[in-house]
N, C-alpha and C positions, 0 to 999 in steps of 0.2 A: 273279343271278336270285333268290337267297334274299333279298337285301336288297329287291328289287322286290316280292316277295310280302309281306315284312314291312311295307313301306310301305303296300301295299294293305290288309293286315289292320288296320293302325293306324287307317286311315280309318274302319273299321267298329267301333272301340272306342266304347263309350258312356261319356262323361265327364260327371260332374256336378260343378260347382263350387259348393261350399258356402261361402257368405259372408254378410255382414250385420253387424248391430250386435253389438259386444262385449257379452257377457252375455245374448244372446238365445237361447243353447242350441246353439251349434255343436258342442261336445263331445258332447252328448246325441245329436245327429243323426249325428255320426261313428260313435258306438257302435252306433246303431240300424242304420246302413247296413252296418257290419261284420257284424252279426247276420244281415243279409240276403245275406251272402256277397259284398259289394262289397269291392274292395281300396281301402283308405282311406289317404291321405297327408295329414298335418296340417301346417299352417303352412308351405306351400310357396310360394316366390316365383313370380310369374306367368311369369317367364322359364324356369322349369323345367317348365312344363306341356307344351311341345312334346316335349322329351326323354322325359317320362313317357309320353306317348301313343305315341311311337316305340318305347319299351321294351316297352310292352304289346303292340305289334305283333309283336315278336320272341318274346314269351312265348306267342303263339298263344291257344288256347282257355282257358288257365289264368288269364288276366286279361281276361275279356270286359267287365267293368264296373268303372270306376274312379271314386272320389270324391276330390276334392282340396279341402281346406279352405284358403281363401285369404282373408286379412283384413288389417286395418291393422297387425298385428304384423309384416308384411313391410316396414313403414316406407316408404321412398321407392320401393321396388319395386312397391308396391301400385297406384300410379298407372298402371302399364302394363297392368293387368288387362283393361280394355275392349279395348285394341288387340290383346292376345293372343287373346282370345275370338274376335274377328272373323277373325284370322289362322287359327286352328284351324278355324273353320267354313268359311272360304274354301278350306281344304285338304281338305274333305270329312269332317272329324271330326264325330261326333254330340255336340254340347255343349249341356248345359242348365245354367242358373244358378238355384240355389236360394238365395233371400234370406230370412234370418231377421230379424224385426223385433220390437219390443216398445215399449210406451210409455216415456216418460222416467221416470215414477214407478216402473214395474216394474224398469227397469234400475238406477236408483239403489238401490232396495231390495235387489237381488241383489248389487251391489258392496259395499254396506254389510254384508250378512250374511256375506260371505266375507272382509271386511276387506282388500280388495285395491284398489289404485288403478286407475282407467281408463287404458288404454294411452296416451291422448292428453291426459290432464289436466295433465301437467307440474306446475307449481306452483299450478294452479288447483283447482277443485272437481271432483267426479265429474260434475256436470251440465255444467261447462265442457267436459270431455272428450267427453261424449255429443253436445253440440251441434257440436263440431268434427268428430266422426266422421260425424254425419248429413250435414254439408255434403260431406264427402269421398266418401260412398257414394251421394249423391243420384241421379246419373245411372245408376249401376249398379242401384239399386233400380227405377228407371223402366223399365229394359230387361230385368229379370229374367223368367225363364220361370215361376217358381213363387215366391210370397211367402207365408210363414207367419207370422202374428202369434202370438207365444208368451206374450203378456202374462198370459193366464189359464190357461196350461197348466203342469202339473207335468211332471217328467221322464218319467213313465210315459205321460201323455197325449200328450206330444210324440213319444215313440217310437212310439205307436200311430198317430199321424198320418203319420209317415214310413213306417211299414209299409203303410198304406193307399195312399200315393202311389207307393211304389217297389217294392212286392212284385212278384216276377217273374211271378206269375200274371196280372198286368195287362198284356195284350198289345194293348189297344185303341189306336187312333190318337190318341184324346184322352180324358183323364179329366175328366169334368164333375162338379163339386161344386155342388149347389144348396143354398144356406144360407138359413135363416130367421134373423132377428135383430130386436131391439127398438131403435128409434131412441133411446129414452131411455138406453140403455146405450152409445151411440156407434156410428158406422159401423165395419164390419169392415175392418181395414186390408189384408187379403189378398184383397178382392173385386175382380174385374175389371170387373164390371158390377153396378149397384145399381138395383133397382126398388122403388117405394113402394106398399104395399097399403093405405095409410090413406085411400084414396078410398072404401073400403067401410065400412059401419056396423060398429061395434066390438061383437063378442059379449060383451065384458066387461060391458056395461051390461044384459045379459040375465041376471037372477039365476040362472036354471037352467043357464046356460052358463059362468058366471064361473069356476067351479072346474075346468072341463074345458079341453082344449087342442084345437088344430087336428088332432090325431091321432084325436080322438073323432068318431064319426059325427054326433051332433047339431050340433057346431060346423061340420063340413064342410057339412052340409045347410044350415045357416043362411048360411054364407059364399056358397055357390054358388047360393042362392036370390036373391041380391042382383043388381040390374041391373048388367050390365057385368063381372061376375066371370068368367064362362066366356069371354066375348069377350076379356077381358084375357089369360087364360092361353093361349088359342088364338093370339091375335095376337102375344103375346110369344114363344111357341114358334116361330112362323113367322119372326119377325124374327131370332131367334137362329140359325137354320139357316145363313144365309150368313156370320154371324159365326164360327161354329164351322168352317165350310169354310175361311174365311180364316185362322183359327188353325192349321189343318192345313198350309196352304200355307206359313205362316211358321214351321213346326216348333214351334209352341207347343202342347205336349201336355197341359197342365193349365189348366183354366179354372174360376173360381169365380163363380157367379151368385148374388147376394144379394137376397133379398126381405125387406123390412122392414115392420113395423107398429109400433105404439106400444111394446108390451112384449115382442114376439117370442113370443107364446103362442098366439094364436088365428088371425088372418087370414094372417099370413106363413107360419105352419106349414102351414095347409091349402093355400095356394097353392103353396108350395115342393114339397109332396108331389105335387100335381097337375101342376106343371111338369116335375118329374123323370120322372113317368110318361110324358110325351109323348116322352121321349128314350130310354127303356129299350130300345126295339126298333130304335133307329137304328143302322145299320151303322157299326162302328168307334168307337162311343161307349160308354164305361163310366161309369155314373152312380152317384153317391153323394149321400146327403142328410144334411145336418148342421143341427141345430137349436141354434144357439149359445146362446140365452138361455132355452130351455125349462127350467123348473124354478126360475128366479129368481123372487123375490117383489118 
């Protein structure tokens, strides 16, 4: 009877699998989760995940949330991770996959700064190792529940990002992040959906608005005085509602909606704020706004 109760309890453990590219910040994330009172296990083979979840069931309320760092250091065992995730979910366990990514240039710079080889580079270069790893984790990245691009984050900013995503106070069904960005700085790698605000006139060309941003009332007034701007926000918010409902059904608890303009300062910022406002009173949705490129020149 005790074993039966332990098995039922283990199915209600919350397990987050931290994975992704080597050098993208897994150690920082593990430390941040420990600070949030998660029980963290580093460099565990996928085959040990089931015993870990079962052990947590025997531990009762003392181990309600577990984070397991699983990556290519597991060598040949790593290839079994996808199958193990499906098995755990099929058994009723609450499993989320957090994938950490970064650009090739950022990863090369980090490996060079610590003077350590990439785990998969063998006799090749650091970049050879990165390319080999990208191929091995490609399907895992595509199926991840949460993707965080750490290219432009320092360790403190990454820890803050993890705190925002995993803080216990967040009990919403889905955490929605609405992000503004500038196309000239590249697409955000962690966006689930991307929309383009460049169909609107650019406030940059208005001398009195150039130094302001979409957070300032004169820019907002200019943007929403343009034909199609309000219709776009209303229509996009309506289109997103069935998407978010589908994410809930698929147990995808985090979604990032990105709105882009040329520089990420005026149009995208104003529209991201307006779009986020449409969801702030939605039941079961916690909304955060992030302006990725605001402040860049």
